[in-house]
N, C-alpha and C positions, 0 to 999 in steps of 0.2 A: 091210231098206230099208222105210221106209213108203211108202204110195203119194202120191201127189200131193196127193191131197184132204188127207189126213193131214197133210203137212207145210204146207200152206196154212192146214188148220185150227188147228194147234199155233203154228205162227208168229205168226198173228193173235192168238190167245188171249193168247201172251205181251206182245206190245205192248199189247194192249187191257187188260191185265188192272188198268191203273193206274185205268180206270174201275170196277171192281168196289169199291174203298175205298181211303182212302189208310191203311190199317193194314198188318197182317202181310198180309193175304190178297192183297193186290197185289203183294208179295214172294212170297211162298208159291210163287203160280201158274208164274211163269218157274222159280223153283226146282224143285218139282217137275218141272216139263216137261223142264229140263235133266237132271236125274237117271234120268226114265222114258226118254227117247227115245234112239235110238241113230243118228238121221238128224246129220250134221254140219250144214247148214244148220239145222234146229229148234235144235240146242246154238247156235251161233251167235247167233240172234235171242233166245235165251233168254238168253244172257250180254249182249247187248246190252241189253234190256229191263231187266236187272236193273242195269246200270250208267247208263241213263237215271233210275231210279228214286234211287241211291243220288246223284247227281249233284243230284236236283230237293231230297233232304232236305237235302243239306250248303247248298245256296243258299236254301233256305226258311231254315235256322238263322242265315245269315248273314245275310238280308233281314231276319229278324224281329229281330235285335239291332240293325239299323240304324232300325227304327220309331223310336228314341227320338231319331234325328236328322234324322227327317221325310223321308228319302228312303227309307227302306224300305216305306212304304205302295206307293208307287207299283211299286218294286221286284217286289213279292209279287202285285199285280193283273198285271204283264207276264210272273211265274214260274208263274200260274195259267192265264194264255190259254197260255203254251206248253207246259204241262202239259196243255193240251186238245187242241192243234194238232197237236202232234209225234207224238204215238202214231197220231193218225187217218192221217197220211200216211205211217207205219210199216204200217199195216195195210194202205192202200192198197197200197204197194208190196210188199210181201209177198204177196198175194192177184196182182198182176200179173205179178210176176214170182220165182214159188215158188222158183227156183234161186240167187238172189243173196241174200243175207241183207241187211237193212236196218242200215244205220247211222247213229245220230244224228249231225247236225254240230254242232260246239261242245262235245263233252262231254269228260271226262277218262274215260277207260276203265281202272278198278281192276282188273277181272276179264279 
């Protein structure tokens, strides 16, 4: 089992990975943490981060297609705001209480 500091760091890294880039790196970090870590709380945070990424990509594709109907641009702006705020909330929550994995609200859990 990892120490409390490692648990906080790895969990926060999983949720904050979305800020590194919007490409493979942001998904690769939670996958690497999931595969390397033996801590069940860190693994749950990594899975939740991956689920959030997948939901964002699916919503981005759908909202991008809706640009042609003129409702897509406001939805893409809203999605961008959500993609900034929700990971910050997740980072704060896992640092405050490292024993409970953070769960994003209103997302579909694929993993």
